[in-house]
C-alpha positions in Angstrom: 28.8 -1.9 3.6 29.1 -2.4 0.0 27.1 -0.2 -2.6 24.9 -3.0 -3.6 23.9 -3.6 0.1 23.3 0.2 -0.1 21.2 0.3 -3.0 19.3 -2.6 -1.7 18.4 -1.3 1.3 17.8 -4.3 3.6 15.3 -5.3 1.4 13.5 -2.4 1.4 14.6 -1.3 -1.8 11.6 -0.9 -3.7 10.1 1.2 -1.0 12.8 3.5 0.0 13.6 4.4 -3.6 10.0 4.8 -4.7 9.5 6.9 -2.1 12.4 9.2 -2.8 11.4 9.2 -6.7 7.6 10.0 -5.3 9.3 12.9 -3.5 11.1 14.4 -6.4 8.1 14.0 -8.7 6.1 16.0 -6.0 9.2 18.5 -5.3 9.2 19.2 -9.1 5.5 20.2 -9.2 5.6 22.1 -6.6 8.1 24.5 -8.3 7.0 24.3 -11.7 3.4 24.9 -11.3 3.7 28.5 -9.9 6.6 28.9 -12.0 4.4 28.5 -15.4 1.7 30.7 -13.5 4.3 33.4 -12.5 5.2 33.4 -16.3 1.6 33.3 -17.5 0.6 36.4 -15.3 3.5 38.3 -16.5 2.9 37.9 -20.0 -1.0 38.8 -19.5 0.0 42.0 -17.4 2.7 42.9 -20.2 0.0 42.7 -22.8 -2.7 44.7 -20.9 0.4 47.3 -20.2 0.7 47.8 -24.1 -3.2 47.6 -24.7 -3.7 50.6 -21.9 -0.5 52.4 -23.5 -2.6 51.8 -27.3 -5.5 53.3 -25.5 -3.6 56.2 -24.0 -2.0 57.2 -27.0 -5.2 57.2 -29.3 -6.9 59.1 -26.9 -4.5 62.2 -26.9 
């Protein structure tokens, strides 16, 4: 079995490699979107904490 035969996949290369590509895209999206949401939530919580601390400092 040569390397070109491997990449040709018996004539089904278009289907096989596009399936791998689509799977990779879905996996990246499944990692990226929650990661971005997590960072956004942390920024929001830090901002709220700073605002709460400022309110506490001014009220005392």
